[in-house]
C-alpha positions as CSV (number, residue, x, y, z in Angstrom):
1,M,81.1,10.0,98.6
2,A,82.8,12.3,96.0
3,E,85.9,10.0,96.5
4,I,83.9,6.8,95.7
5,V,82.0,8.5,92.8
6,Q,85.3,9.7,91.1
7,R,86.5,6.0,91.3
8,M,83.3,4.6,89.5
9,P,82.8,4.2,85.7
10,A,79.8,6.3,84.5
11,G,77.8,3.1,83.7
12,D,78.2,1.8,87.2
13,L,77.0,5.0,88.6
14,I,73.9,4.9,86.3
15,A,73.4,1.1,87.4
16,V,73.6,2.0,91.2
17,S,71.5,5.1,91.2
18,S,68.8,3.3,89.2
19,W,68.9,0.3,91.5
20,L,68.8,2.6,94.6
21,A,65.8,4.5,93.2
22,R,63.8,1.3,92.5
23,Q,64.2,0.1,96.3
24,P,60.9,0.3,98.4
25,L,61.3,2.1,101.8
26,P,61.0,0.0,104.8
27,A,57.5,0.6,106.5
28,D,59.2,1.7,109.8
29,T,61.7,4.1,108.2
30,R,63.1,6.3,110.9
31,P,66.7,7.5,112.1
32,A,69.0,5.0,113.8
33,E,69.0,5.3,117.6
34,R,72.9,5.4,117.6
35,A,75.8,5.2,115.1
36,P,77.2,2.0,114.1
37,S,80.1,0.8,116.1
38,G,83.3,-0.2,114.5
39,P,86.5,1.5,113.3
40,A,86.4,4.8,111.5
41,L,86.7,4.8,107.7
42,P,89.8,6.0,106.1
43,E,89.8,9.9,105.8
44,A,89.1,9.8,101.9
45,L,86.1,7.7,102.5
46,R,84.3,9.5,105.3
47,C,81.0,11.1,104.8
48,G,81.0,14.8,104.9
49,S,77.5,15.0,105.6
50,A,77.7,12.9,108.8
51,P,81.1,14.0,110.7
52,E,79.7,12.4,113.8
53,L,80.2,8.9,112.3
54,S,84.0,9.6,112.3
55,A,86.2,9.1,115.4
56,K,88.3,12.0,114.6
57,M,85.5,14.5,113.9
58,P,83.2,15.0,117.0
59,A,79.7,15.7,116.3
60,Q,78.6,19.3,116.4
61,T,75.2,20.9,116.8
62,P,74.3,23.4,114.2
63,Q,74.0,26.9,115.5
64,G,70.4,27.5,116.6
65,A,69.7,23.7,116.8
66,R,68.5,22.0,119.7
67,P,70.8,19.1,120.9
């Protein structure tokens, strides 16, 4: 996300964040059962918060967490 944010003008960031904040949550909000299929994103666009979505970086269970 940092790479994407750095590429966006400030006005666009404000518009996107305002729009997202106004969106209602679905009634059945819950985690996805599995990661979406398809090719991995380029390294610069991968989400550091969800490395399990990258083909190059296997998912790791945090220390002390239950798998």
